[in-house]
C-alpha positions in Angstrom: 28.3 -2.7 55.4 27.2 -5.9 54.4 28.5 -8.1 50.9 25.8 -10.1 49.2 27.1 -13.9 48.1 28.5 -14.1 44.4 25.9 -16.6 44.1 23.3 -14.5 45.1 24.0 -11.7 42.9 24.2 -14.1 39.7 21.0 -16.0 40.6 19.0 -12.1 40.9 20.8 -11.4 37.2 19.3 -13.9 35.7 15.4 -13.8 37.2 16.2 -9.8 36.2 17.2 -10.6 32.6 14.1 -13.1 32.4 11.4 -11.4 33.7 12.6 -8.2 31.5 12.6 -10.5 28.3 9.5 -11.8 29.2 7.8 -8.1 29.2 9.7 -7.0 25.8 8.2 -10.4 24.6 4.9 -9.5 25.8 5.1 -5.5 24.6 6.4 -7.6 21.1 3.3 -9.5 21.5 1.2 -6.0 20.9 3.1 -4.9 17.8 2.1 -5.7 14.4 4.4 -5.4 11.1 2.1 -4.3 8.6 3.8 -4.3 5.0 1.3 -1.9 2.2 1.1 0.2 -0.1 2.1 4.0 -0.3 -1.7 4.8 -1.3 -3.0 3.8 1.9 -0.2 5.9 3.8 -0.5 9.0 1.2 -4.0 8.6 1.4 -3.9 9.2 4.7 -6.9 6.4 5.4 -3.8 4.4 7.7 -3.9 7.2 10.1 -7.1 6.9 10.2 -7.8 3.7 11.2 -5.6 2.6 13.2 -6.4 5.1 16.5 -9.2 3.7 16.8 -7.7 -0.2 16.2 -5.5 0.8 18.9 -8.6 1.8 21.0 -10.4 -1.6 20.2 -7.7 -4.0 20.6 -4.2 -2.3 22.2 -2.1 -3.9 19.7 0.1 -1.1 17.7 0.5 -1.8 14.4 3.8 -0.3 12.6 3.5 0.7 8.9 5.9 -0.3 6.3 4.8 1.7 3.3 6.9 0.3 0.2 4.8 -0.5 -2.1 3.5 -4.0 -3.1 5.9 -5.6 -5.3 8.6 -5.1 -2.0 6.0 -5.5 0.7 5.2 -8.8 -0.9 8.8 -9.5 -0.9 9.3 -8.4 3.1 5.9 -10.5 3.4 8.1 -13.9 2.0 11.0 -12.8 3.8 8.9 -12.7 6.9 9.8 -9.4 8.0 6.5 -8.9 8.3 3.0 -10.0 9.9 1.0 -9.2 7.4 0.8 -7.0 3.9 -2.3 -5.7 2.1 -2.1 -4.9 -1.2 -3.5 -4.2 -4.5 -1.9 -6.2 -7.8 -3.9 -9.2 -7.5 -1.5 -11.5 -10.1 0.9 -10.9 -7.5 -0.5 -11.3 -4.9 -2.4 -15.1 -6.0 1.7 -16.0 -6.7 2.3 -15.1 -2.9 -0.5 -17.2 -2.0 -0.3 -20.1 -4.3 4.1 -20.4 -3.2 2.8 -20.3 0.5 4.1 -17.6 1.9 0.7 -16.1 2.8 -2.5 -17.6 4.0 -6.2 -16.5 4.1 -6.5 -14.0 1.7 -9.3 -11.5 2.2 -10.8 -8.4 0.1 -10.6 -5.5 1.5 -11.6 -2.8 -0.6 -11.8 -0.7 -3.8 -11.2 2.3 -6.3 -10.2 3.1 -9.4 -6.6 4.2 -11.3 -6.9 7.9 -13.1 -4.4 8.7 -15.6 -3.2 12.9 -14.7 -1.6 15.1 -16.7 -1.2 19.1 -17.2 -4.7 21.5 -17.7 -3.2 22.4 -21.2 -3.5 18.6 -22.0 -0.7 19.2 -24.8 -1.2 15.6 -25.4 -5.0 16.0 -26.2 -6.2 13.0 -25.0 -9.0 14.1 -22.6 -11.8 13.4 -24.6 -10.6 10.3 -24.6 -12.4 6.7 -22.3 -9.9 4.8 -23.4 -7.0 4.4 -21.4 -4.3 2.1 -23.7 -5.0 5.1 -26.5 -4.6 7.5 -24.2 -0.8 6.5 -23.4 -0.6 5.8 -26.7 -1.0 9.1 -27.6 1.4 10.3 -25.0 4.1 8.2 -26.4 3.5 9.6 -29.8 3.4 13.2 -28.9 6.9 12.1 -26.9 4.9 13.6 -23.7 6.5 13.5 -20.7 5.2 11.2 -18.5 6.4 10.2 -14.7 6.8 6.1 -13.8 6.5 5.5 -10.5 9.2 3.0 -11.6 9.2 0.8 -7.8 7.6 -2.4 -8.4 4.0 -1.0 -6.7 1.2 -1.4 -7.7 0.5 1.4 -9.7 4.1 0.5 -11.9 2.9 -3.2 -12.0 -0.8 -1.7 -13.5 1.2 1.2 -15.5 3.2 -1.3 -17.3 0.3 -3.7 -17.7 -1.5 -1.1 -20.0 1.5 0.1 -22.2 1.4 -3.9 -22.8 -1.9 -3.5 -25.0 -0.8 -0.4 -26.4 1.8 -3.0 -28.3 4.8 -0.1 -27.4 7.6 -0.2 -25.4 7.6 2.9 -22.9 11.2 4.4 -23.6 10.0 7.3 -25.9 12.1 10.4 -24.6 9.4 12.0 -22.5 9.4 8.7 -20.0 10.9 8.9 -16.7 10.9 6.3 -14.6 11.9 7.5 -11.2 11.7 5.1 -8.3 9.4 6.6 -6.2 5.8 6.7 -4.4 3.0 8.0 -4.9 2.6 11.1 -3.6 6.2 12.6 -4.7 5.5 10.9 -8.4 2.4 13.1 -8.3 4.6 16.0 -7.3 6.6 15.8 -9.6 4.4 15.2 -12.3 3.7 19.1 -11.4 6.2 20.6 -11.4 7.6 18.8 -14.7 4.3 19.3 -16.5 3.7 16.0 -16.8 1.4 13.1 -16.6 1.3 9.8 -14.7 -1.2 7.0 -13.5 -2.0 7.0 -10.0 -5.3 5.4 -7.8 -7.4 7.9 -7.3 -7.1 7.6 -3.2 -3.7 9.3 -3.2 -4.9 11.7 -6.2 -7.7 13.0 -3.8 -5.5 13.2 -0.9 -3.2 15.7 -3.0 -4.9 17.2 -5.5 -5.2 20.4 -3.7 -1.4 20.8 -3.7 -1.1 20.1 -7.8 -0.8 21.8 -10.9 -2.4 18.9 -12.5 -6.1 17.0 -13.8 -7.2 13.9 -14.3 -7.6 13.1 -17.9 -8.8 9.6 -18.4 -11.3 7.9 -16.0 -13.7 5.4 -15.7 -12.2 2.4 -18.4 -13.1 -0.8 -16.7 -9.1 -1.8 -17.0 -8.3 1.5 -14.0 -10.6 -1.4 -11.2 -7.7 -1.2 -8.4 -8.9 -3.9 -5.6 -7.1 -4.8 -2.2 -6.3 -7.4 -0.2 -5.1 -7.9 2.8 -3.0 -11.5 3.7 -1.5 -12.9 6.7 2.1 -14.6 6.3 2.1 -18.2 6.7 3.2 -19.3 9.9 4.0 -22.7 9.3 6.5 -21.4 7.2 7.5 -18.3 9.9 6.5 -19.0 12.9 8.5 -16.4 14.5 6.0 -13.5 13.6 2.8 -12.4 14.9 0.5 -14.3 13.2 -2.4 -13.7 15.7 -2.0 -10.3 16.1 -2.2 -10.4 11.9 -5.3 -12.0 12.4 -7.0 -10.3 14.7 -6.3 -6.8 12.9 -7.4 -8.7 9.5 -10.3 -10.0 11.4 -11.1 -6.7 12.4 -10.4 -4.7 9.2 -13.2 -6.9 7.4 -15.5 -6.2 10.3 -18.8 -4.1 9.6 -17.3 -0.7 11.7 -14.3 -0.7 9.7 -15.4 -1.3 6.8 -18.1 1.5 7.6 -14.7 3.3 8.2 -13.6 3.0 5.1 -16.9 4.1 3.3 -17.0 6.9 5.4 -13.0 8.3 4.6 -13.0 11.2 2.6 -10.7 14.1 1.8 -12.1 17.6 -0.1 -15.7 15.9 0.6 -15.1 12.9 -2.2 -14.7 9.1 -0.9 -11.3 7.7 -1.2 -12.5 3.8 -1.0 -15.1 1.7 -1.3 -15.0 -1.6 1.5 -16.3 -5.0 -0.2 -14.8 -7.1 2.1 -18.2 -9.0 2.0 -18.9 -9.2 -1.4 
């Protein structure tokens, strides 16, 4: 039996550790952490885009779908490499405070107000979303709010502020859930809620609801992609995030966004070049 000297064994272990660490680091370099709104996840858009991105670049994207508020906080803490969100004022604060760089227009859709087919608050004829919300409150109809600091929740609260009414009537329920679960709950309770059109189109066939208000210019819903600032967080995968951001705004990905449909309807309109 041959006995190897301890020094040789220690050297071999050290070399193995270095090679292993290099392999892990290389694998980590090919992963990108994206924090995003639940609408891009629940609509199925990311499941449509990411396999093609991996095919083109070799990168894997780990998606954390948490709503705009939580996504921006993850970016602020350096827990992700980039964010894809839809709350313009919050995004501007994120960039102005030095947490985000290279904000880019990506796409847009709109919000719609949905509710029971019977429309107990009688708002279906309204083209004014603020008047419609006031009507829901006056009737004391059930309204399900996401209540999760998401872009949709921020939009909803901004619209309530325009009614000059506090959303504290008996039928108002803040549930702290993503868009899909909120829609399911609204359907079960025959309630009204605000949703992005993309998630609505992905879920509508499973719901006992209808669109009651749409088309108001105040319901415009733009999305941006923003990189986390590498000078603040040097350990993030800035290179990979930049490659992903570049890919999202290139003609191929923009065409894919435009071509993504559910039930024959386009969910998002690409606008990187506008």
